C-alpha positions in Angstrom: 82.5 107.2 119.7 81.8 110.5 118.9 85.6 110.8 117.7 85.5 108.1 115.7 82.1 109.0 113.9 83.5 112.4 113.2 86.7 111.1 111.8 85.1 107.9 110.1 86.7 108.4 106.6 90.2 109.1 108.0 90.0 105.7 110.3 88.6 103.8 107.4 91.3 105.0 105.0 94.6 104.5 107.4 93.5 101.7 109.5 90.6 99.3 108.6 91.0 99.5 104.9 94.5 97.7 105.6 92.4 94.7 107.5 92.2 92.5 104.4 96.1 92.4 104.4 96.3 91.3 107.8 93.9 88.3 106.9 95.5 87.3 103.8 99.2 87.4 105.4 97.9 85.6 109.0 99.1 82.2 108.2 102.9 83.8 107.7 103.1 83.7 111.7 103.2 80.1 111.5 106.5 79.8 109.7 108.8 81.6 112.1 106.3 82.1 115.5 107.2 85.7 115.8 107.0 87.6 119.2 104.9 90.4 116.9 104.3 89.7 113.7 101.1 89.6 111.3 98.8 88.7 114.0 100.0 91.5 116.3 99.6 93.8 113.1 101.9 96.2 115.6 103.9 99.1 114.3 107.1 96.6 113.8 108.3 92.9 113.9 110.0 91.1 116.7 111.6 88.0 116.6 113.6 85.8 118.9 117.2 86.8 117.9 118.9 83.5 116.5 122.7 83.2 117.6 125.3 84.1 115.3 125.1 86.9 112.8 122.4 88.2 110.7 122.1 88.8 107.2 120.2 91.3 105.7 119.6 92.9 102.2 117.2 95.6 100.6 116.4 95.3 96.8 113.7 96.7 94.5 111.8 98.5 93.7 110.3 95.9 91.6 108.0 96.3 88.9 104.8 94.6 88.9 106.0 92.1 86.4 108.7 91.1 88.5 106.6 91.0 91.6 104.2 88.6 89.9 106.7 86.4 89.2 109.9 86.0 91.6 110.7 89.4 93.3 111.1 87.8 96.7 113.2 85.0 95.5 115.3 87.8 93.5 115.8 89.3 96.8 116.6 86.6 99.0 119.4 85.3 96.7 121.5 88.0 98.0 121.3 86.4 101.5 121.6 82.7 100.1 124.7 83.6 98.3 126.4 85.0 101.4 125.8 81.8 103.3 122.9 82.8 105.1 119.3 81.3 105.5 116.5 83.8 105.1 114.5 84.2 108.3 111.8 86.4 107.4 110.8 89.5 104.8 109.4 92.9 104.9 107.8 94.7 102.0 107.0 98.3 100.6 104.1 98.2 98.1 102.9 101.1 96.1 99.7 100.9 93.8 96.1 100.7 93.2 94.0 98.8 95.5 93.8 96.0 92.5 97.6 96.2 92.0 98.6 96.0 95.6 96.0 92.9 96.4 97.7 91.1 93.1 100.9 91.8 93.8 100.4 90.6 97.8 99.1 87.4 96.7 102.1 86.5 94.4 104.6 87.5 97.0 102.1 85.1 99.5 102.4 82.6 97.0 106.4 82.8 96.9 106.7 83.3 100.6 105.0 80.2 101.4 106.8 78.0 98.6 110.4 79.7 99.8 109.4 79.2 103.5 110.5 82.9 104.1 107.5 84.8 105.8 106.7 88.3 105.2 105.8 89.6 108.4 105.6 93.5 107.9 106.1 96.6 105.7 104.6 99.8 104.6 101.6 100.1 101.7 100.7 103.3 99.8 97.4 103.3 97.7 98.1 105.5 94.7 96.2 105.3 91.3 98.9 107.5 89.6 102.2 106.1 90.5 103.3 102.7 88.4 102.9 99.9 90.8 106.3 98.8 92.7 107.5 96.9 95.4 110.5 96.7 97.5 111.8 94.1 99.8 114.1 93.2 103.0 115.1 89.9 103.4 116.9 89.1 107.2 118.8 85.8 107.7 121.1 84.1 109.8 124.4 83.5 108.4 125.2 79.8 108.5 129.0 80.1 108.4 131.5 81.7 110.5 132.3 84.0 108.0 130.5 85.3 105.0 131.1 84.1 101.4 132.1 87.4 100.6 132.5 88.8 96.4 135.8 89.7 97.0 137.8 86.4 98.0 138.7 85.1 94.5 142.0 83.6 94.1 144.6 83.2 91.3 143.6 79.9 89.8 140.1 79.6 90.6 137.8 78.2 88.4 134.5 80.3 87.6 131.2 78.1 88.1 127.8 79.0 87.4 125.2 76.9 89.7 121.6 76.6 88.8 119.5 77.2 85.7 118.5 81.1 85.0 115.2 81.6 87.3 113.2 82.5 84.2 110.0 81.4 83.0 106.5 81.3 85.1 106.2 81.8 88.7 105.8 78.4 89.3 108.9 77.3 87.3 111.0 80.0 89.1 109.9 78.9 92.2 111.0 75.5 91.6 114.5 76.2 90.2 114.8 78.4 93.0 114.1 75.5 95.5 116.6 73.2 93.6 119.3 76.0 93.5 119.0 76.7 97.4 119.0 72.9 98.3 122.0 72.3 96.4 123.5 75.3 97.4 123.0 74.5 101.5 124.2 71.0 100.6 127.6 72.6 99.3 127.9 74.1 102.5 127.0 71.9 104.5 129.6 69.6 103.1 132.0 72.5 104.0 133.7 72.7 100.4 136.1 75.7 99.8 134.3 78.6 98.3 136.5 81.7 97.9 133.9 84.1 96.3 130.2 84.2 95.4 127.8 86.4 93.7 124.1 86.0 92.4 123.8 86.9 88.8 121.7 90.1 88.4 121.9 93.8 87.3 124.4 93.5 84.5 124.6 89.8 83.8 127.3 87.4 83.9 129.9 89.9 82.9 129.5 92.5 85.4 129.2 89.7 88.2 132.6 88.1 87.2 134.1 91.8 86.4 132.8 92.7 90.2 134.2 89.4 91.9 137.7 90.0 90.1 138.0 93.7 90.7 137.2 93.5 94.4 139.5 90.6 94.7 142.5 92.6 93.1 142.3 89.9 90.2 141.7 89.7 86.7 139.2 86.9 84.9 138.4 85.6 81.8 135.1 84.0 80.4 135.5 80.6 78.1 134.6 81.1 74.5 131.0 79.8 74.7 128.7 80.5 77.1 125.4 78.5 77.8 123.7 81.8 78.2 123.5 85.4 77.6 126.5 87.4 79.4 124.2 90.4 79.9 120.8 89.2 81.0 119.7 88.9 84.6 120.1 85.1 85.4 119.5 85.0 89.1 121.4 82.2 90.0 124.7 82.0 91.2 128.5 82.5 90.3 131.3 81.4 92.5 135.0 81.3 92.5 136.3 78.1 93.8 139.8 76.6 94.0 140.3 73.6 91.5 140.3 71.2 94.2 136.8 72.0 94.9 135.2 71.9 91.4 134.8 68.0 91.0 133.1 67.9 94.5 130.7 70.7 93.5 130.1 69.0 90.1 129.0 65.5 91.8 126.9 67.2 94.4 125.1 69.3 91.6 124.6 65.7 89.3 123.4 64.2 92.2 120.8 66.8 92.7 119.8 67.5 89.5 121.2 71.3 89.4 122.6 72.6 86.7 126.7 73.2 86.7 128.6 75.2 84.2 132.0 75.7 84.5 132.5 79.1 82.4 135.8 80.7 83.1 138.6 81.4 85.3 140.4 84.0 87.5 144.2 85.1 86.5 
């Protein structure tokens, strides 16, 4: 106890000051039942490894503004559009104590709504730097092979799935839930999808260019687009054979998910 008393301030800073975070996130373990998770509050996370392939994506550092709205959703789209189901996430957060508490509360809300538990991470309390958060999402591939962004074929149609994930946090969660549900329905039906990408940095024009360029093809967008072609939309751009389009459109109509035919691959 003498050592504890002597170094009380050090222990408070690096151990006890984080105990509120463990309490805040304790219910995350119930979403995945990890071997070691939030309850353990150990140096690493351990889960029972699912059969098959893992899909892992790291994104950020996000500004506090995006963290308060949809940072976890934004990170998860990379896993989902490849044909994966997110299993859990890890965060790295920096900011003042007040900023970290606000960001963590928002991440928790997104986590519970999207069923993507945050099981661990790292935190740096700093009053000087702008508050930021980076996220790692780990998922399980549901398909034999991932939906790459390099598989577009000549004659494919370019389809935009889902509304842009804009608006308040609650609005973004609802839009993402519908998009993910519809996407998994398409995968379950084994509808042929040659390439896919979430529309993030650089907007639609950059996503379409990357799909076409990496596939060794060219592309052309239709004359009138439903949204800005340069803004982050966070929905899915897919390249599909003509025979898949009607089934995708029917599935989207049945689910109430936005469907837009926006171009072609050459």
